[in-house]
GUMI-567803 format. One record per residue (C-alpha): x negated, y negated, z; chain; residue in three letters. Coordinates in Angstrom, 3 decimals, always signed. Layout:
# GUMI-567803
{{X; Y; Z}; 'A'; 'ALA'}
...
This chain:
# GUMI-567803
{{+60.089; -32.964; +95.089}; 'A'; 'UNK'}
{{+57.289; -34.425; +97.178}; 'A'; 'UNK'}
{{+55.433; -31.071; +96.936}; 'A'; 'UNK'}
{{+55.645; -31.021; +93.137}; 'A'; 'UNK'}
{{+54.419; -34.583; +92.836}; 'A'; 'UNK'}
{{+51.449; -33.826; +95.041}; 'A'; 'UNK'}
{{+50.436; -30.763; +92.958}; 'A'; 'UNK'}
{{+50.693; -32.720; +89.691}; 'A'; 'UNK'}
{{+48.535; -35.464; +91.099}; 'A'; 'UNK'}
{{+45.850; -32.955; +92.154}; 'A'; 'UNK'}
{{+45.876; -31.315; +88.727}; 'A'; 'UNK'}
{{+45.524; -34.653; +86.982}; 'A'; 'UNK'}
{{+42.643; -35.641; +89.220}; 'A'; 'UNK'}
{{+40.848; -32.330; +88.521}; 'A'; 'UNK'}
{{+41.252; -32.789; +84.749}; 'A'; 'UNK'}
{{+39.921; -36.333; +84.901}; 'A'; 'UNK'}
{{+36.912; -35.254; +86.952}; 'A'; 'UNK'}
{{+36.199; -32.427; +84.441}; 'A'; 'UNK'}
{{+36.382; -34.768; +81.464}; 'A'; 'UNK'}
{{+34.042; -37.195; +83.191}; 'A'; 'UNK'}
{{+31.519; -34.434; +83.937}; 'A'; 'UNK'}
{{+31.568; -33.219; +80.338}; 'A'; 'UNK'}
{{+31.111; -36.767; +78.995}; 'A'; 'UNK'}
{{+28.263; -37.350; +81.447}; 'A'; 'UNK'}
{{+26.498; -34.160; +80.384}; 'A'; 'UNK'}
{{+26.837; -35.101; +76.703}; 'A'; 'UNK'}
{{+25.573; -38.633; +77.272}; 'A'; 'UNK'}
{{+22.735; -37.741; +79.594}; 'A'; 'UNK'}
{{+21.436; -34.736; +77.469}; 'A'; 'UNK'}
{{+17.853; -35.388; +76.307}; 'A'; 'UNK'}
{{+17.519; -35.872; +72.532}; 'A'; 'UNK'}
{{+15.251; -33.420; +70.579}; 'A'; 'UNK'}
{{+12.399; -35.125; +68.831}; 'A'; 'UNK'}
{{+11.713; -34.075; +65.196}; 'A'; 'UNK'}
{{+8.178; -32.896; +64.547}; 'A'; 'UNK'}
{{+6.736; -34.433; +61.351}; 'A'; 'UNK'}
{{+6.643; -31.923; +58.411}; 'A'; 'UNK'}
{{+3.182; -31.061; +57.167}; 'A'; 'UNK'}
{{+2.955; -31.571; +53.375}; 'A'; 'UNK'}
{{+2.561; -28.303; +51.423}; 'A'; 'UNK'}
{{-0.566; -28.081; +49.265}; 'A'; 'UNK'}
{{+0.097; -27.953; +45.494}; 'A'; 'UNK'}
{{+0.365; -24.447; +44.028}; 'A'; 'UNK'}
{{-2.969; -23.402; +42.505}; 'A'; 'UNK'}
{{-2.559; -22.390; +38.843}; 'A'; 'UNK'}
{{-4.795; -21.506; +35.931}; 'A'; 'UNK'}
{{-4.540; -23.814; +32.925}; 'A'; 'UNK'}
{{-5.547; -23.243; +29.309}; 'A'; 'UNK'}
{{-6.637; -26.282; +27.275}; 'A'; 'UNK'}
{{-5.581; -25.359; +23.769}; 'A'; 'UNK'}
{{-7.496; -25.988; +20.576}; 'A'; 'UNK'}
{{-5.434; -25.074; +17.460}; 'A'; 'UNK'}
{{-7.389; -23.207; +14.795}; 'A'; 'UNK'}
{{-6.981; -20.937; +11.760}; 'A'; 'UNK'}
{{-5.998; -17.418; +12.824}; 'A'; 'UNK'}
{{-6.010; -14.319; +10.609}; 'A'; 'UNK'}
{{-2.839; -12.347; +11.242}; 'A'; 'UNK'}
{{-2.503; -8.569; +11.302}; 'A'; 'UNK'}
{{+0.971; -7.070; +11.228}; 'A'; 'UNK'}
{{+1.564; -3.660; +12.780}; 'A'; 'UNK'}
{{+4.282; -1.204; +11.830}; 'A'; 'UNK'}
{{+4.896; +2.540; +11.843}; 'A'; 'UNK'}
{{+5.987; +5.050; +9.244}; 'A'; 'UNK'}
{{+5.850; +8.644; +8.047}; 'A'; 'UNK'}
{{+3.605; +9.943; +5.275}; 'A'; 'UNK'}
{{+5.585; +11.051; +2.217}; 'A'; 'UNK'}
{{+4.584; +12.201; -1.290}; 'A'; 'UNK'}
{{+4.772; +9.663; -4.085}; 'A'; 'UNK'}
{{+5.828; +12.377; -6.573}; 'A'; 'UNK'}
{{+7.981; +15.320; -5.571}; 'A'; 'UNK'}
{{+9.906; +17.487; -8.034}; 'A'; 'UNK'}
{{+11.798; +20.749; -8.374}; 'A'; 'UNK'}
{{+10.163; +23.132; -10.834}; 'A'; 'UNK'}
{{+13.000; +24.492; -12.998}; 'A'; 'UNK'}
{{+12.971; +27.332; -15.510}; 'A'; 'UNK'}
{{+13.838; +26.340; -19.103}; 'A'; 'UNK'}
{{+14.127; +29.940; -20.332}; 'A'; 'UNK'}
{{+15.617; +33.136; -18.998}; 'A'; 'UNK'}
{{+13.851; +36.351; -18.094}; 'A'; 'UNK'}
{{+12.326; +38.407; -15.317}; 'A'; 'UNK'}
{{+9.458; +37.016; -13.229}; 'A'; 'UNK'}
{{+6.526; +39.345; -13.908}; 'A'; 'UNK'}
{{+3.661; +37.461; -12.199}; 'A'; 'UNK'}
{{+2.943; +34.619; -9.784}; 'A'; 'UNK'}
{{-0.316; +32.832; -8.970}; 'A'; 'UNK'}
{{-2.179; +33.502; -5.734}; 'A'; 'UNK'}
{{-1.578; +29.910; -4.649}; 'A'; 'UNK'}
{{+2.128; +30.188; -5.407}; 'A'; 'UNK'}
{{+3.068; +30.110; -1.711}; 'A'; 'UNK'}
{{+4.334; +27.570; +0.780}; 'A'; 'UNK'}
{{+1.461; +25.127; +1.303}; 'A'; 'UNK'}
{{-0.595; +26.359; -1.647}; 'A'; 'UNK'}
{{-2.618; +23.844; -3.688}; 'A'; 'UNK'}
{{-2.706; +23.906; -7.486}; 'A'; 'UNK'}
{{-4.197; +21.997; -10.403}; 'A'; 'UNK'}
{{-2.294; +20.256; -13.143}; 'A'; 'UNK'}
{{-0.839; +22.637; -15.779}; 'A'; 'UNK'}
{{-2.030; +25.652; -13.802}; 'A'; 'UNK'}
{{+0.209; +28.718; -14.128}; 'A'; 'UNK'}
{{+2.334; +29.265; -11.048}; 'A'; 'UNK'}
{{+5.017; +31.658; -12.336}; 'A'; 'UNK'}
{{+5.016; +33.897; -15.421}; 'A'; 'UNK'}
{{+8.328; +34.949; -16.975}; 'A'; 'UNK'}
{{+8.298; +38.100; -19.097}; 'A'; 'UNK'}
{{+7.174; +36.856; -22.563}; 'A'; 'UNK'}
{{+7.917; +39.937; -24.735}; 'A'; 'UNK'}
{{+11.330; +38.798; -26.032}; 'A'; 'UNK'}
{{+9.900; +35.398; -26.930}; 'A'; 'UNK'}
{{+6.905; +36.928; -28.716}; 'A'; 'UNK'}
{{+9.360; +38.947; -30.817}; 'A'; 'UNK'}
{{+11.278; +35.768; -31.539}; 'A'; 'UNK'}
{{+8.079; +34.098; -32.784}; 'A'; 'UNK'}
{{+7.377; +37.034; -35.106}; 'A'; 'UNK'}
{{+10.911; +36.958; -36.547}; 'A'; 'UNK'}
{{+10.744; +33.186; -37.028}; 'A'; 'UNK'}
{{+7.453; +33.506; -38.893}; 'A'; 'UNK'}
{{+9.041; +36.124; -41.178}; 'A'; 'UNK'}
{{+11.899; +33.753; -41.940}; 'A'; 'UNK'}
{{+9.335; +31.049; -42.672}; 'A'; 'UNK'}
{{+7.517; +33.309; -45.138}; 'A'; 'UNK'}
{{+10.758; +34.131; -46.974}; 'A'; 'UNK'}
{{+11.620; +30.460; -47.133}; 'A'; 'UNK'}
{{+8.186; +29.663; -48.581}; 'A'; 'UNK'}
{{+8.746; +32.387; -51.176}; 'A'; 'UNK'}
{{+12.102; +30.897; -52.143}; 'A'; 'UNK'}
{{+10.579; +27.436; -52.508}; 'A'; 'UNK'}
{{+7.865; +28.823; -54.769}; 'A'; 'UNK'}
{{+10.460; +30.603; -56.914}; 'A'; 'UNK'}
{{+12.607; +27.509; -57.256}; 'A'; 'UNK'}
{{+9.576; +25.367; -58.119}; 'A'; 'UNK'}
{{+8.668; +27.813; -60.925}; 'A'; 'UNK'}
{{+12.230; +27.901; -62.224}; 'A'; 'UNK'}
{{+12.400; +24.123; -62.169}; 'A'; 'UNK'}
{{+9.191; +23.813; -64.215}; 'A'; 'UNK'}
{{+10.468; +26.372; -66.716}; 'A'; 'UNK'}
{{+13.766; +24.495; -67.080}; 'A'; 'UNK'}
{{+11.874; +21.280; -67.775}; 'A'; 'UNK'}
{{+9.844; +22.962; -70.571}; 'A'; 'UNK'}
{{+12.999; +24.393; -72.123}; 'A'; 'UNK'}
{{+14.678; +20.987; -72.046}; 'A'; 'UNK'}
{{+11.670; +19.339; -73.679}; 'A'; 'UNK'}
{{+11.758; +21.993; -76.427}; 'A'; 'UNK'}
{{+15.333; +20.922; -77.187}; 'A'; 'UNK'}
{{+14.042; +17.436; -77.987}; 'A'; 'UNK'}
{{+16.303; +15.587; -75.515}; 'A'; 'UNK'}
{{+14.623; +13.118; -73.138}; 'A'; 'UNK'}
{{+17.454; +13.119; -70.576}; 'A'; 'UNK'}
{{+18.204; +16.199; -68.538}; 'A'; 'UNK'}
{{+20.900; +17.305; -66.090}; 'A'; 'UNK'}
{{+19.633; +17.782; -62.481}; 'A'; 'UNK'}
{{+21.540; +20.967; -62.152}; 'A'; 'UNK'}
{{+19.951; +22.327; -65.362}; 'A'; 'UNK'}
{{+16.516; +21.384; -63.931}; 'A'; 'UNK'}
{{+17.435; +23.251; -60.696}; 'A'; 'UNK'}
{{+16.708; +20.225; -58.570}; 'A'; 'UNK'}
{{+19.514; +20.918; -56.016}; 'A'; 'UNK'}
{{+18.375; +24.538; -55.679}; 'A'; 'UNK'}
{{+14.789; +23.378; -55.079}; 'A'; 'UNK'}
{{+15.896; +20.829; -52.467}; 'A'; 'UNK'}
{{+17.939; +23.509; -50.680}; 'A'; 'UNK'}
{{+14.951; +25.856; -50.653}; 'A'; 'UNK'}
{{+12.689; +23.127; -49.234}; 'A'; 'UNK'}
{{+15.276; +22.343; -46.534}; 'A'; 'UNK'}
{{+15.488; +26.030; -45.639}; 'A'; 'UNK'}
{{+11.691; +26.130; -45.360}; 'A'; 'UNK'}
{{+11.688; +23.131; -43.000}; 'A'; 'UNK'}
{{+14.389; +24.784; -40.877}; 'A'; 'UNK'}
{{+12.370; +28.021; -40.786}; 'A'; 'UNK'}
{{+9.266; +26.114; -39.660}; 'A'; 'UNK'}
{{+11.327; +24.392; -36.958}; 'A'; 'UNK'}
{{+12.524; +27.812; -35.782}; 'A'; 'UNK'}
{{+8.903; +28.934; -35.540}; 'A'; 'UNK'}
{{+8.026; +25.901; -33.415}; 'A'; 'UNK'}
{{+11.079; +26.465; -31.219}; 'A'; 'UNK'}
{{+10.146; +30.114; -30.719}; 'A'; 'UNK'}
{{+6.577; +29.110; -29.813}; 'A'; 'UNK'}
{{+7.900; +26.475; -27.418}; 'A'; 'UNK'}
{{+10.148; +29.011; -25.681}; 'A'; 'UNK'}
{{+7.193; +31.367; -25.418}; 'A'; 'UNK'}
{{+5.059; +28.625; -23.858}; 'A'; 'UNK'}
{{+7.859; +27.875; -21.376}; 'A'; 'UNK'}
{{+7.577; +31.369; -19.951}; 'A'; 'UNK'}
{{+4.516; +29.979; -18.134}; 'A'; 'UNK'}
{{+5.825; +27.616; -15.448}; 'A'; 'UNK'}
{{+3.438; +24.953; -14.160}; 'A'; 'UNK'}
{{+3.441; +21.378; -12.826}; 'A'; 'UNK'}
{{+2.096; +18.448; -14.874}; 'A'; 'UNK'}
{{-0.014; +17.165; -11.947}; 'A'; 'UNK'}
{{-2.223; +18.515; -9.199}; 'A'; 'UNK'}
{{-0.278; +19.140; -6.073}; 'A'; 'UNK'}
{{+0.950; +21.405; -3.361}; 'A'; 'UNK'}
{{+3.818; +23.867; -3.083}; 'A'; 'UNK'}
{{+6.327; +22.755; -0.469}; 'A'; 'UNK'}
{{+8.691; +25.728; -0.899}; 'A'; 'UNK'}
{{+8.876; +28.776; -3.181}; 'A'; 'UNK'}
{{+12.343; +29.825; -4.348}; 'A'; 'UNK'}
{{+11.737; +32.907; -6.581}; 'A'; 'UNK'}
{{+9.337; +35.814; -6.611}; 'A'; 'UNK'}
{{+8.200; +38.786; -8.706}; 'A'; 'UNK'}
{{+11.010; +40.894; -10.091}; 'A'; 'UNK'}
{{+13.677; +38.221; -9.843}; 'A'; 'UNK'}
{{+15.665; +37.373; -12.966}; 'A'; 'UNK'}
{{+15.990; +33.661; -13.709}; 'A'; 'UNK'}
{{+18.100; +31.720; -16.166}; 'A'; 'UNK'}
{{+17.680; +28.220; -17.636}; 'A'; 'UNK'}
{{+18.172; +25.747; -14.794}; 'A'; 'UNK'}
{{+17.052; +28.104; -12.000}; 'A'; 'UNK'}
{{+14.904; +26.282; -9.412}; 'A'; 'UNK'}
{{+11.493; +27.915; -9.127}; 'A'; 'UNK'}
{{+9.803; +25.854; -6.393}; 'A'; 'UNK'}
{{+9.599; +22.452; -4.729}; 'A'; 'UNK'}
{{+6.211; +20.801; -5.292}; 'A'; 'UNK'}
{{+4.623; +17.408; -4.688}; 'A'; 'UNK'}
{{+1.551; +15.590; -5.948}; 'A'; 'UNK'}
{{-1.546; +15.367; -3.753}; 'A'; 'UNK'}
{{-3.427; +12.617; -5.597}; 'A'; 'UNK'}
{{-1.428; +9.800; -3.923}; 'A'; 'UNK'}
{{+0.780; +9.630; -0.841}; 'A'; 'UNK'}
{{+2.811; +6.711; +0.439}; 'A'; 'UNK'}
{{+4.118; +5.341; +3.731}; 'A'; 'UNK'}
{{+7.184; +3.098; +4.055}; 'A'; 'UNK'}
{{+6.477; +0.483; +6.726}; 'A'; 'UNK'}
{{+9.479; -1.493; +8.065}; 'A'; 'UNK'}
{{+8.895; -5.221; +8.570}; 'A'; 'UNK'}
{{+11.182; -7.693; +10.312}; 'A'; 'UNK'}
{{+11.718; -11.114; +8.763}; 'A'; 'UNK'}
{{+9.173; -12.768; +11.053}; 'A'; 'UNK'}
{{+6.630; -10.107; +10.106}; 'A'; 'UNK'}
{{+7.301; -10.181; +6.371}; 'A'; 'UNK'}
{{+6.526; -13.910; +6.100}; 'A'; 'UNK'}
{{+3.056; -13.261; +7.528}; 'A'; 'UNK'}
{{+2.076; -10.892; +4.679}; 'A'; 'UNK'}
{{+1.576; -11.626; +0.963}; 'A'; 'UNK'}
{{+3.934; -8.891; -0.160}; 'A'; 'UNK'}
{{+3.915; -7.984; -3.896}; 'A'; 'UNK'}
{{+7.509; -9.032; -4.600}; 'A'; 'UNK'}
{{+7.177; -11.483; -7.527}; 'A'; 'UNK'}
{{+7.636; -10.019; -10.997}; 'A'; 'UNK'}
{{+5.773; -12.916; -12.626}; 'A'; 'UNK'}
{{+2.661; -12.192; -10.561}; 'A'; 'UNK'}
{{+2.607; -8.457; -11.208}; 'A'; 'UNK'}
{{-0.411; -8.700; -13.512}; 'A'; 'UNK'}
{{-2.583; -10.657; -11.080}; 'A'; 'UNK'}
{{-1.149; -9.508; -7.783}; 'A'; 'UNK'}
{{-3.638; -9.034; -4.948}; 'A'; 'UNK'}
{{-2.343; -6.156; -2.858}; 'A'; 'UNK'}
{{-2.728; -6.469; +0.939}; 'A'; 'UNK'}
{{-5.033; -3.923; +2.537}; 'A'; 'UNK'}
{{-3.579; -1.615; +5.171}; 'A'; 'UNK'}
{{-5.254; +0.650; +7.690}; 'A'; 'UNK'}
{{-3.283; +3.763; +8.649}; 'A'; 'UNK'}
{{-4.171; +5.183; +12.035}; 'A'; 'UNK'}
{{-3.118; +8.195; +14.059}; 'A'; 'UNK'}
{{-4.428; +10.479; +16.778}; 'A'; 'UNK'}
{{-4.954; +14.187; +16.104}; 'A'; 'UNK'}
{{-5.912; +16.367; +19.079}; 'A'; 'UNK'}
{{-6.741; +13.235; +21.045}; 'A'; 'UNK'}
{{-9.102; +11.842; +18.377}; 'A'; 'UNK'}
{{-8.230; +8.689; +16.455}; 'A'; 'UNK'}
{{-8.518; +8.789; +12.659}; 'A'; 'UNK'}
{{-8.076; +6.104; +10.035}; 'A'; 'UNK'}
{{-7.292; +5.933; +6.313}; 'A'; 'UNK'}
{{-7.476; +2.903; +4.032}; 'A'; 'UNK'}
{{-4.728; +2.004; +1.579}; 'A'; 'UNK'}
{{-2.862; -0.842; -0.092}; 'A'; 'UNK'}
{{+0.618; -2.321; +0.025}; 'A'; 'UNK'}
{{+1.619; -1.831; -3.621}; 'A'; 'UNK'}
{{+5.315; -2.718; -3.581}; 'A'; 'UNK'}
{{+8.420; -3.159; -1.464}; 'A'; 'UNK'}
{{+11.742; -1.380; -1.587}; 'A'; 'UNK'}
{{+14.186; -2.747; -4.145}; 'A'; 'UNK'}
{{+16.333; -4.394; -1.457}; 'A'; 'UNK'}
{{+16.423; -5.229; +2.221}; 'A'; 'UNK'}
{{+17.997; -2.503; +4.334}; 'A'; 'UNK'}
{{+21.564; -3.630; +4.966}; 'A'; 'UNK'}
{{+21.791; -1.939; +8.376}; 'A'; 'UNK'}
{{+18.456; -2.734; +10.004}; 'A'; 'UNK'}
{{+17.795; -5.950; +7.987}; 'A'; 'UNK'}
{{+14.231; -4.716; +7.540}; 'A'; 'UNK'}
{{+11.991; -5.153; +4.515}; 'A'; 'UNK'}
{{+10.182; -1.903; +3.715}; 'A'; 'UNK'}
{{+6.620; -2.325; +2.447}; 'A'; 'UNK'}
{{+5.212; +0.741; +0.678}; 'A'; 'UNK'}
{{+1.565; +1.600; +1.324}; 'A'; 'UNK'}
{{-0.310; +4.001; -0.961}; 'A'; 'UNK'}
{{-3.367; +6.076; -0.068}; 'A'; 'UNK'}
{{-5.329; +7.836; -2.798}; 'A'; 'UNK'}
{{-6.859; +11.307; -2.391}; 'A'; 'UNK'}
{{-5.400; +11.812; +1.093}; 'A'; 'UNK'}
{{-6.516; +15.446; +1.242}; 'A'; 'UNK'}
{{-10.196; +14.754; +0.531}; 'A'; 'UNK'}
{{-12.949; +13.910; +3.000}; 'A'; 'UNK'}
{{-15.942; +11.792; +2.039}; 'A'; 'UNK'}
{{-19.464; +12.904; +2.931}; 'A'; 'UNK'}
{{-19.782; +14.390; +6.398}; 'A'; 'UNK'}
{{-16.409; +13.068; +7.435}; 'A'; 'UNK'}
{{-14.529; +15.673; +9.482}; 'A'; 'UNK'}
{{-11.303; +13.722; +9.192}; 'A'; 'UNK'}
{{-8.229; +15.921; +8.726}; 'A'; 'UNK'}
{{-5.996; +15.458; +5.667}; 'A'; 'UNK'}
{{-3.302; +12.815; +5.676}; 'A'; 'UNK'}
{{-0.610; +15.464; +5.675}; 'A'; 'UNK'}
{{+2.956; +14.953; +4.533}; 'A'; 'UNK'}
{{+5.221; +14.228; +7.496}; 'A'; 'UNK'}
{{+2.448; +12.782; +9.671}; 'A'; 'UNK'}
{{+3.516; +9.753; +11.743}; 'A'; 'UNK'}
{{+1.031; +6.894; +11.418}; 'A'; 'UNK'}
{{+0.626; +3.300; +12.540}; 'A'; 'UNK'}
{{-0.063; +0.791; +9.783}; 'A'; 'UNK'}
{{-2.132; -2.344; +10.369}; 'A'; 'UNK'}
{{-1.556; -4.731; +7.451}; 'A'; 'UNK'}
{{-3.869; -7.634; +6.628}; 'A'; 'UNK'}
{{-1.736; -10.772; +6.876}; 'A'; 'UNK'}
{{-2.073; -14.435; +6.019}; 'A'; 'UNK'}
{{-4.376; -16.954; +7.675}; 'A'; 'UNK'}
{{-2.246; -19.415; +9.672}; 'A'; 'UNK'}
{{-3.592; -22.928; +10.184}; 'A'; 'UNK'}
{{-3.211; -24.931; +13.449}; 'A'; 'UNK'}
{{-2.146; -21.865; +15.403}; 'A'; 'UNK'}
{{-2.702; -21.224; +19.097}; 'A'; 'UNK'}
{{-3.273; -17.911; +20.827}; 'A'; 'UNK'}
{{-1.640; -17.807; +24.273}; 'A'; 'UNK'}
{{-1.504; -15.133; +26.978}; 'A'; 'UNK'}
{{+1.775; -13.280; +27.054}; 'A'; 'UNK'}
{{+2.530; -14.278; +30.669}; 'A'; 'UNK'}
{{+2.438; -17.984; +29.747}; 'A'; 'UNK'}
{{+5.662; -17.719; +27.708}; 'A'; 'UNK'}
{{+9.098; -17.989; +29.306}; 'A'; 'UNK'}
{{+12.448; -17.063; +27.736}; 'A'; 'UNK'}
{{+10.758; -16.074; +24.491}; 'A'; 'UNK'}
{{+9.767; -19.568; +23.271}; 'A'; 'UNK'}
{{+9.029; -21.867; +26.232}; 'A'; 'UNK'}
{{+5.795; -22.677; +28.038}; 'A'; 'UNK'}
{{+4.787; -24.805; +31.028}; 'A'; 'UNK'}
{{+2.579; -27.807; +30.271}; 'A'; 'UNK'}
{{+0.932; -30.344; +32.591}; 'A'; 'UNK'}
{{+1.019; -34.129; +32.354}; 'A'; 'UNK'}
{{-1.648; -36.507; +33.614}; 'A'; 'UNK'}
{{-0.271; -36.304; +37.175}; 'A'; 'UNK'}
{{-0.540; -32.499; +37.185}; 'A'; 'UNK'}
{{+3.233; -32.163; +37.096}; 'A'; 'UNK'}
{{+4.699; -29.267; +35.130}; 'A'; 'UNK'}
{{+7.275; -29.534; +32.369}; 'A'; 'UNK'}
{{+8.857; -27.161; +29.853}; 'A'; 'UNK'}
{{+7.967; -27.271; +26.142}; 'A'; 'UNK'}
{{+9.464; -25.220; +23.320}; 'A'; 'UNK'}
{{+7.046; -23.554; +20.871}; 'A'; 'UNK'}
{{+7.462; -21.797; +17.532}; 'A'; 'UNK'}
{{+6.392; -18.178; +18.055}; 'A'; 'UNK'}
{{+4.847; -16.585; +14.971}; 'A'; 'UNK'}
{{+3.963; -13.215; +16.409}; 'A'; 'UNK'}
{{+3.719; -11.537; +19.788}; 'A'; 'UNK'}
{{+2.421; -8.346; +21.352}; 'A'; 'UNK'}
{{+2.264; -7.163; +24.961}; 'A'; 'UNK'}
{{-0.889; -9.218; +25.587}; 'A'; 'UNK'}
{{-0.793; -12.307; +23.364}; 'A'; 'UNK'}
{{+1.476; -14.750; +21.586}; 'A'; 'UNK'}
{{+0.570; -16.732; +18.457}; 'A'; 'UNK'}
{{+2.456; -20.013; +18.281}; 'A'; 'UNK'}
{{+2.671; -23.295; +16.407}; 'A'; 'UNK'}
{{+3.675; -26.732; +17.644}; 'A'; 'UNK'}
{{+0.954; -27.495; +20.195}; 'A'; 'UNK'}
{{-1.445; -30.410; +19.909}; 'A'; 'UNK'}
{{-5.119; -30.134; +20.709}; 'A'; 'UNK'}
{{-5.826; -30.853; +24.363}; 'A'; 'UNK'}
{{-2.433; -29.716; +25.634}; 'A'; 'UNK'}
{{-2.784; -28.061; +29.033}; 'A'; 'UNK'}
{{-0.750; -24.873; +29.261}; 'A'; 'UNK'}
{{-0.109; -23.176; +32.605}; 'A'; 'UNK'}
{{-1.084; -19.513; +32.243}; 'A'; 'UNK'}
{{-0.259; -18.485; +35.819}; 'A'; 'UNK'}
{{+3.201; -16.943; +36.028}; 'A'; 'UNK'}
{{+5.443; -19.073; +38.299}; 'A'; 'UNK'}
{{+8.579; -17.302; +39.504}; 'A'; 'UNK'}
{{+10.664; -20.451; +40.185}; 'A'; 'UNK'}
{{+9.211; -23.154; +37.976}; 'A'; 'UNK'}
{{+10.870; -26.558; +38.351}; 'A'; 'UNK'}
{{+10.193; -29.486; +36.051}; 'A'; 'UNK'}
{{+8.206; -32.165; +37.903}; 'A'; 'UNK'}
{{+6.632; -29.736; +40.390}; 'A'; 'UNK'}
{{+3.070; -30.700; +41.246}; 'A'; 'UNK'}
{{+0.371; -28.041; +40.927}; 'A'; 'UNK'}
{{-3.354; -27.729; +41.427}; 'A'; 'UNK'}
{{-4.801; -26.831; +37.999}; 'A'; 'UNK'}
{{-7.945; -24.912; +37.209}; 'A'; 'UNK'}
{{-8.730; -25.875; +33.583}; 'A'; 'UNK'}
{{-10.233; -23.417; +31.122}; 'A'; 'UNK'}
{{-11.083; -23.820; +27.475}; 'A'; 'UNK'}
{{-9.219; -21.686; +24.971}; 'A'; 'UNK'}
{{-11.110; -18.632; +23.788}; 'A'; 'UNK'}
{{-11.864; -18.785; +20.061}; 'A'; 'UNK'}
{{-9.651; -16.322; +18.189}; 'A'; 'UNK'}
{{-9.957; -15.632; +14.462}; 'A'; 'UNK'}
{{-7.556; -12.720; +14.115}; 'A'; 'UNK'}
{{-4.482; -11.539; +15.960}; 'A'; 'UNK'}
{{-2.671; -8.250; +15.687}; 'A'; 'UNK'}
{{+1.095; -8.329; +15.949}; 'A'; 'UNK'}
{{+3.390; -5.512; +16.987}; 'A'; 'UNK'}
{{+6.217; -4.272; +14.813}; 'A'; 'UNK'}
{{+8.793; -5.456; +17.356}; 'A'; 'UNK'}
{{+9.098; -8.895; +18.910}; 'A'; 'UNK'}
{{+8.435; -9.149; +22.613}; 'A'; 'UNK'}
{{+10.305; -11.659; +24.740}; 'A'; 'UNK'}
């Protein structure tokens, strides 16, 4: 027992000495002195001092060139194809009412001759009945009676003969019409898209001869989103159809690396908004797309060509043109107060493209931060470099919104 008591006392003493040493080290440890933080300089940014003005808008869209008139040439008579025109081929050009296909006319010439013979016999019958009617009238007068029976005067027979003559003349006209229809042509100048018959083939009424389209006017359907459509004076009002001013459109494309341009007009819109894309389709027309003026080496505006349309839009008052990088989340910008502290402001975006944004809702003199700040915090102080807004009178907008 005395040995155990002595060991416990030694252990207790060692623990107490250890605790005292630890406490002494903690109390006597030198305290670290905090170095004063150097204030960070404000972030240098470029600032645009806006001046709202009137801006002419240009709306951009894309579309494919298509013919305004395209029809299937169909035979109205039957017969064998005995001749075709030299330009009756895929891609061939033709004039209005120019013969493209000739159906064998012999049977129809015979029909005209027979119809004329029937007409002559009918004329003879009318002449006979007229003579008999006059003779009957003289005989009735010789009887001394002032009233006469129509049948005795051969009036029904004369009327029947006249009706037969009119029918015979109609048969002659029908035979001539069938003969004329052996020559198949289009009622407008155009181009053959596809030929469907050739020499030696027998056709019947209703047989398709060729697919053709007119070359005097072509059209391009240009899709416009809602925010684009409101920037263009589209011809959509029936009441204004007589005095409508059609927006001008420039159609552009590159052929073999060279840019070409054609001028046209927006003449109408589709009858309804597309229910799937919610787009309004504006239809641009270009006249004489296959002709070049003067020394112009411009290629034709061929059917199927993909073009970019630049439509003259409205002039928007009190609008501001901002760099694309100044806009955050599609409709927010950073503005500075008098203490050079940034804050967020929501704008109404009219149109945007990869470089610029046209917006409403900014007062003259507002300072907009144009430097892109990755982590912008409201109230952050910056070092601005002011710049006056560049005067802009027209802005071109893409077909799709950028955000």
